[in-house]
Every structure is written in structure tokens, then in C-alpha cells.
C-alpha positions as CSV (number, residue, x, y, z in Angstrom):
1,X,-74.5,5.2,0.5
2,X,-76.3,1.8,0.7
3,X,-76.6,-0.1,-2.6
4,X,-79.6,-2.3,-3.4
5,X,-78.2,-5.5,-4.8
6,X,-81.7,-7.0,-5.5
7,X,-81.9,-10.8,-5.1
8,X,-78.3,-11.2,-4.0
9,X,-77.2,-12.3,-0.5
10,X,-75.6,-9.3,1.3
11,X,-72.9,-11.5,2.7
12,X,-71.7,-14.1,0.0
13,X,-73.3,-12.2,-3.0
14,X,-74.9,-15.5,-4.3
15,X,-78.1,-15.3,-6.2
16,X,-81.3,-15.9,-4.0
17,X,-84.0,-15.4,-6.7
18,X,-86.6,-17.9,-7.5
19,X,-85.1,-20.9,-9.3
20,X,-81.6,-20.2,-7.9
21,X,-81.9,-23.0,-5.2
22,X,-81.5,-20.3,-2.5
23,X,-85.0,-18.7,-2.6
24,X,-86.5,-20.8,0.2
25,X,-85.6,-19.5,3.7
26,X,-84.0,-16.3,2.4
27,X,-84.7,-13.2,4.6
28,X,-84.6,-9.5,3.7
29,X,-81.3,-8.1,5.0
30,X,-78.9,-5.2,4.8
31,X,-75.6,-4.0,6.2
32,X,-73.5,-0.8,6.0
33,X,-73.0,-1.4,2.3
34,X,-75.7,-3.4,0.7
35,X,-79.4,-4.0,0.9
36,X,-80.8,-7.4,-0.4
37,X,-81.3,-10.8,1.2
38,X,-79.5,-13.2,3.4
39,X,-79.3,-16.8,2.2
40,X,-79.7,-19.9,4.3
41,X,-76.0,-20.7,4.4
42,X,-75.1,-17.2,5.7
43,X,-77.9,-17.4,8.3
44,X,-76.5,-20.5,9.9
45,X,-75.2,-20.2,13.5
46,X,-73.3,-22.9,15.4
47,X,-74.9,-24.1,18.6
48,X,-72.4,-23.8,21.5
49,X,-73.8,-27.0,23.2
50,X,-74.1,-29.6,20.3
51,X,-71.9,-27.8,17.7
52,X,-74.5,-28.2,14.9
53,X,-75.1,-25.5,12.4
54,X,-78.7,-24.4,12.7
55,X,-81.1,-21.7,11.4
56,X,-83.4,-21.7,14.5
57,X,-81.5,-20.6,17.6
58,X,-81.8,-18.5,20.7
59,X,-79.8,-17.3,23.6
60,X,-79.3,-19.2,26.9
61,X,-76.7,-18.1,29.6
62,X,-74.9,-15.9,27.1
63,X,-74.6,-18.7,24.6
64,X,-76.1,-19.2,21.1
65,X,-78.0,-22.4,21.3
66,X,-80.3,-24.3,19.0
67,X,-83.9,-24.9,19.9
68,X,-83.3,-28.6,20.7
69,X,-80.6,-27.7,23.2
70,X,-82.3,-24.6,24.8
71,X,-83.7,-25.6,28.3
72,X,-85.9,-22.5,28.0
73,X,-87.7,-24.2,25.0
74,X,-88.6,-27.1,27.3
75,X,-90.0,-24.8,29.9
76,X,-92.2,-23.1,27.3
77,X,-93.5,-26.5,26.2
78,X,-94.4,-27.5,29.7
79,X,-96.2,-24.2,30.2
80,X,-98.2,-24.7,27.0
81,X,-99.0,-28.2,28.1
82,X,-100.4,-26.9,31.5
83,X,-102.5,-24.1,29.7
84,X,-103.8,-26.6,27.2
85,X,-104.9,-29.1,29.8
86,X,-106.8,-26.5,31.9
87,X,-110.6,-26.8,31.9
88,X,-112.4,-24.6,29.4
89,X,-115.3,-22.6,30.8
90,X,-117.8,-21.3,28.3
């Protein structure tokens, strides 16, 4: 049976309600026991290239990497630049 713990973080059980200091960047979350939110601190992952703790991350060659270290992010930006610089026909 899953228990709804309201505004508490499902990992650390800290309050994430407005005014708690943990409201911004919380996300709805659940696990096998609880349904509630996940606070910013519990969302952090360590980039396997720069070892910084980050919220925005992705995968690259089987590693967890931040957006700054992810070479695929650079490729996406280059593609966007090419698309943006193409002539517009109306």
C-alpha cells in the first residue's frame, strides 16, 4: 500500500511546501512506499566527467553527465544553428 505523504520528499522526508525553502524545483515523485515530492537535494546526480552535483543531466556512453559536459548537447546546438540560419521561404 502506497502512502500519500503530501508535501514531504519521498526520499529525505523534508517538507517541500511553499515557504519551506524547498518548494522551487521540487517534482512529483513516488516509490514503493510513498507518494509525494522529490526535493532538489535528493534530485542531484554527480556528473561522471566533472564530478559536479547537478539537476540537469543526461546519458552519454553509459555515463551520467551534466549538460555542460555532454558532447551530444553541443551537437544539438550546432544543428539548431544550422536550422536557424537557413533561408526562410514564405
